[in-house]
DSSP file (Angstrom, degrees, kcal/mol; ACC not computed):
  #  RESIDUE AA STRUCTURE BP1 BP2  ACC     N-H-->O    O-->H-N    N-H-->O    O-->H-N    TCO  KAPPA ALPHA  PHI   PSI    X-CA   Y-CA   Z-CA
    1    1 A M     >        0   0    0      0, 0.0     4,-1.5     0, 0.0     3,-0.5   0.000 360.0 360.0 360.0 -24.9   44.6   -5.0    1.5
    2    2 A S  H  >  +     0   0    0      1,-0.2     4,-2.0     2,-0.2     5,-0.1   0.861 360.0  55.4 -60.1 -38.5   43.0   -4.3    4.9
    3    3 A W  H  > S+     0   0    0      1,-0.2     4,-2.3     2,-0.2    -1,-0.2   0.813 103.8  56.4 -69.4 -27.4   41.5   -1.0    3.6
    4    4 A M  H  > S+     0   0    0     -3,-0.5     4,-2.1     2,-0.2    -1,-0.2   0.886 106.8  48.5 -68.0 -38.9   39.8   -3.0    0.7
    5    5 A L  H  X S+     0   0    0     -4,-1.5     4,-2.2     2,-0.2    -2,-0.2   0.895 112.6  47.8 -66.6 -40.5   38.1   -5.2    3.2
    6    6 A V  H  X S+     0   0    0     -4,-2.0     4,-2.6     1,-0.2    -2,-0.2   0.904 112.2  49.7 -66.8 -40.5   36.9   -2.2    5.3
    7    7 A A  H  X S+     0   0    0     -4,-2.3     4,-2.5     2,-0.2    -2,-0.2   0.879 110.0  51.0 -65.5 -37.7   35.7   -0.5    2.1
    8    8 A A  H  X S+     0   0    0     -4,-2.1     4,-2.4     2,-0.2    -2,-0.2   0.906 112.4  46.7 -68.1 -40.0   33.8   -3.6    1.1
    9    9 A V  H  X S+     0   0    0     -4,-2.2     4,-2.4     2,-0.2    -2,-0.2   0.918 112.1  50.0 -65.9 -41.1   32.1   -3.9    4.5
   10   10 A L  H  X S+     0   0    0     -4,-2.6     4,-2.7     2,-0.2    -2,-0.2   0.910 112.2  47.3 -63.5 -41.1   31.3   -0.2    4.5
   11   11 A L  H  X S+     0   0    0     -4,-2.5     4,-2.7     2,-0.2    -1,-0.2   0.927 112.5  49.0 -66.5 -40.8   29.7   -0.4    1.0
   12   12 A A  H  X S+     0   0    0     -4,-2.4     4,-2.0     2,-0.2    -2,-0.2   0.893 112.4  49.0 -65.1 -39.1   27.7   -3.6    1.9
   13   13 A T  H  X S+     0   0    0     -4,-2.4     4,-2.3     2,-0.2    -2,-0.2   0.928 111.9  48.7 -64.0 -46.2   26.5   -1.8    5.1
   14   14 A A  H  X S+     0   0    0     -4,-2.7     4,-2.3     1,-0.2    -2,-0.2   0.907 110.4  51.5 -61.9 -42.0   25.5    1.3    3.2
   15   15 A G  H  X S+     0   0    0     -4,-2.7     4,-2.4     1,-0.2    -1,-0.2   0.897 109.3  49.2 -63.5 -39.6   23.7   -0.9    0.6
   16   16 A L  H  X S+     0   0    0     -4,-2.0     4,-2.3     2,-0.2    -1,-0.2   0.874 110.7  51.5 -64.9 -39.0   21.7   -2.7    3.4
   17   17 A L  H  X S+     0   0    0     -4,-2.3     4,-2.3     2,-0.2    -2,-0.2   0.918 110.2  48.7 -64.1 -42.5   20.8    0.7    4.9
   18   18 A V  H  X S+     0   0    0     -4,-2.3     4,-2.5     1,-0.2    -2,-0.2   0.933 112.0  48.6 -63.5 -46.5   19.5    1.9    1.6
   19   19 A L  H  X S+     0   0    0     -4,-2.4     4,-2.0     1,-0.2    -1,-0.2   0.872 110.3  52.0 -60.2 -37.6   17.5   -1.2    1.0
   20   20 A G  H  X S+     0   0    0     -4,-2.3     4,-2.0     2,-0.2    -1,-0.2   0.892 109.4  48.9 -65.0 -41.6   16.1   -0.9    4.5
   21   21 A L  H  X S+     0   0    0     -4,-2.3     4,-2.1     2,-0.2    -2,-0.2   0.897 111.5  49.6 -64.2 -40.8   15.0    2.7    3.9
   22   22 A L  H  X S+     0   0    0     -4,-2.5     4,-2.4     1,-0.2    -1,-0.2   0.884 108.7  53.0 -66.3 -37.0   13.4    1.7    0.6
   23   23 A A  H  X S+     0   0    0     -4,-2.0     4,-2.3     1,-0.2    -1,-0.2   0.897 109.1  48.8 -67.1 -38.3   11.5   -1.1    2.2
   24   24 A I  H  X S+     0   0    0     -4,-2.0     4,-1.9     2,-0.2    -2,-0.2   0.884 111.5  49.5 -67.5 -36.1   10.1    1.2    4.9
   25   25 A R  H  X S+     0   0    0     -4,-2.1     4,-2.1     2,-0.2    -2,-0.2   0.888 111.7  49.0 -65.0 -39.2    9.0    3.7    2.3
   26   26 A L  H  X S+     0   0    0     -4,-2.4     4,-2.4     1,-0.2    -2,-0.2   0.900 109.4  52.3 -66.4 -40.9    7.4    0.9    0.3
   27   27 A W  H  X S+     0   0    0     -4,-2.3     4,-1.9     1,-0.2    -2,-0.2   0.888 110.2  47.8 -64.9 -39.1    5.6   -0.4    3.4
   28   28 A L  H  X S+     0   0    0     -4,-1.9     4,-2.0     2,-0.2    -1,-0.2   0.894 111.6  50.5 -68.4 -40.0    4.2    3.1    4.2
   29   29 A D  H  X S+     0   0    0     -4,-2.1     4,-2.6     1,-0.2    -2,-0.2   0.901 109.3  51.7 -65.3 -38.8    3.0    3.5    0.6
   30   30 A V  H  X S+     0   0    0     -4,-2.4     4,-2.8     1,-0.2    -1,-0.2   0.901 107.2  52.5 -65.8 -39.3    1.3    0.1    0.7
   31   31 A R  H  X S+     0   0    0     -4,-1.9     4,-2.1     2,-0.2    -1,-0.2   0.928 110.9  47.2 -60.7 -42.9   -0.5    1.2    3.9
   32   32 A V  H  X S+     0   0    0     -4,-2.0     4,-2.2     1,-0.2    -2,-0.2   0.928 113.9  47.7 -61.8 -44.8   -1.8    4.3    2.2
   33   33 A L  H  X S+     0   0    0     -4,-2.6     4,-2.5     1,-0.2    -2,-0.2   0.894 109.7  52.1 -65.7 -41.1   -2.8    2.4   -0.9
   34   34 A A  H  X S+     0   0    0     -4,-2.8     4,-2.1     1,-0.2    -1,-0.2   0.873 109.2  50.8 -66.9 -35.4   -4.6   -0.3    1.3
   35   35 A K  H  X S+     0   0    0     -4,-2.1     4,-2.4    -5,-0.2    -1,-0.2   0.911 111.2  48.5 -64.2 -42.4   -6.5    2.5    3.1
   36   36 A G  H  X S+     0   0    0     -4,-2.2     4,-2.5     1,-0.2    -2,-0.2   0.916 111.8  48.6 -62.7 -42.7   -7.6    4.0   -0.3
   37   37 A V  H  X S+     0   0    0     -4,-2.5     4,-2.4     2,-0.2    -1,-0.2   0.889 110.4  51.4 -64.5 -40.2   -8.7    0.6   -1.5
   38   38 A D  H  X S+     0   0    0     -4,-2.1     4,-2.1     2,-0.2    -2,-0.2   0.922 111.1  47.8 -62.2 -46.4  -10.6    0.0    1.7
   39   39 A E  H  X S+     0   0    0     -4,-2.4     4,-2.2     1,-0.2    -2,-0.2   0.898 112.7  48.7 -64.6 -40.6  -12.5    3.4    1.4
   40   40 A A  H  X S+     0   0    0     -4,-2.5     4,-2.4     1,-0.2    -1,-0.2   0.899 110.5  51.5 -66.6 -37.8  -13.3    2.7   -2.3
   41   41 A S  H  X S+     0   0    0     -4,-2.4     4,-1.9     1,-0.2    -2,-0.2   0.902 110.2  48.2 -63.7 -40.2  -14.6   -0.7   -1.4
   42   42 A R  H  X S+     0   0    0     -4,-2.1     4,-2.5     2,-0.2    -1,-0.2   0.905 111.7  50.3 -68.3 -40.0  -16.8    0.6    1.3
   43   43 A A  H  X S+     0   0    0     -4,-2.2     4,-2.4     1,-0.2    -2,-0.2   0.874 110.8  48.9 -66.1 -35.9  -18.1    3.3   -1.1
   44   44 A L  H  X S+     0   0    0     -4,-2.4     4,-2.4     2,-0.2    -1,-0.2   0.862 110.2  51.4 -68.8 -34.3  -18.9    0.8   -3.8
   45   45 A T  H  X S+     0   0    0     -4,-1.9     4,-2.0     2,-0.2    -2,-0.2   0.926 111.7  47.1 -64.8 -47.0  -20.7   -1.4   -1.3
   46   46 A E  H  X S+     0   0    0     -4,-2.5     4,-2.5     1,-0.2    -2,-0.2   0.932 112.4  49.1 -61.2 -45.0  -22.8    1.5   -0.2
   47   47 A A  H  X S+     0   0    0     -4,-2.4     4,-2.3     1,-0.2    -2,-0.2   0.922 110.1  51.5 -63.6 -42.8  -23.6    2.5   -3.7
   48   48 A A  H  X S+     0   0    0     -4,-2.4     4,-2.1     1,-0.2    -1,-0.2   0.870 109.8  50.0 -61.3 -38.1  -24.6   -1.1   -4.6
   49   49 A G  H  X S+     0   0    0     -4,-2.0     4,-2.4     2,-0.2    -1,-0.2   0.922 111.7  47.9 -66.6 -44.7  -26.9   -1.2   -1.6
   50   50 A E  H  X S+     0   0    0     -4,-2.5     4,-2.5     1,-0.2    -2,-0.2   0.873 111.5  50.6 -65.6 -34.5  -28.5    2.1   -2.6
   51   51 A L  H  X S+     0   0    0     -4,-2.3     4,-2.3     2,-0.2    -1,-0.2   0.901 110.2  50.0 -68.4 -39.3  -28.9    0.8   -6.2
   52   52 A A  H  X S+     0   0    0     -4,-2.1     4,-2.1     2,-0.2    -2,-0.2   0.913 111.4  48.2 -62.0 -43.5  -30.5   -2.3   -4.9
   53   53 A D  H  X S+     0   0    0     -4,-2.4     4,-2.4     2,-0.2    -2,-0.2   0.922 112.0  49.2 -62.5 -43.4  -32.9   -0.3   -2.8
   54   54 A S  H  X S+     0   0    0     -4,-2.5     4,-2.5     1,-0.2    -1,-0.2   0.885 110.9  51.0 -64.9 -37.3  -33.8    2.0   -5.7
   55   55 A A  H  X S+     0   0    0     -4,-2.3     4,-2.0     2,-0.2    -1,-0.2   0.890 109.8  49.9 -66.6 -39.2  -34.3   -1.1   -8.0
   56   56 A A  H  X S+     0   0    0     -4,-2.1     4,-1.7     2,-0.2    -2,-0.2   0.914 111.6  47.6 -67.8 -43.5  -36.7   -2.6   -5.4
   57   57 A V  H  X S+     0   0    0     -4,-2.4     4,-0.6     1,-0.2    -2,-0.2   0.892 112.8  49.0 -67.6 -36.6  -38.7    0.6   -5.1
   58   58 A A  H  < S+     0   0    0     -4,-2.5     3,-0.4     1,-0.2    -1,-0.2   0.846 110.5  50.5 -70.3 -30.8  -38.9    0.9   -8.8
   59   59 A A  H  < S+     0   0    0     -4,-2.0    -1,-0.2     1,-0.2    -2,-0.2   0.814 105.7  57.5 -72.9 -29.6  -40.0   -2.8   -9.2
   60   60 A A  H  <        0   0    0     -4,-1.7    -1,-0.2     1,-0.2    -2,-0.2   0.671 360.0 360.0 -77.0 -13.9  -42.7   -2.2   -6.6
   61   61 A R     <        0   0    0     -4,-0.6    -1,-0.2    -3,-0.4    -2,-0.1   0.456 360.0 360.0 -79.5 360.0  -44.3    0.6   -8.6
């Protein structure tokens, strides 16, 4: 019965290691996604500013 306890502990430890690795991969992917969202948000803000400037120039004519 001792070997069953050792096997259970080893399987639980392996499961926790796999979950830890998946959590690290997820964290890295979230960082990449957040960087992409930040860049897109900045580009949209810049485009909205240019559109507002163009509208102001067109309205002044």
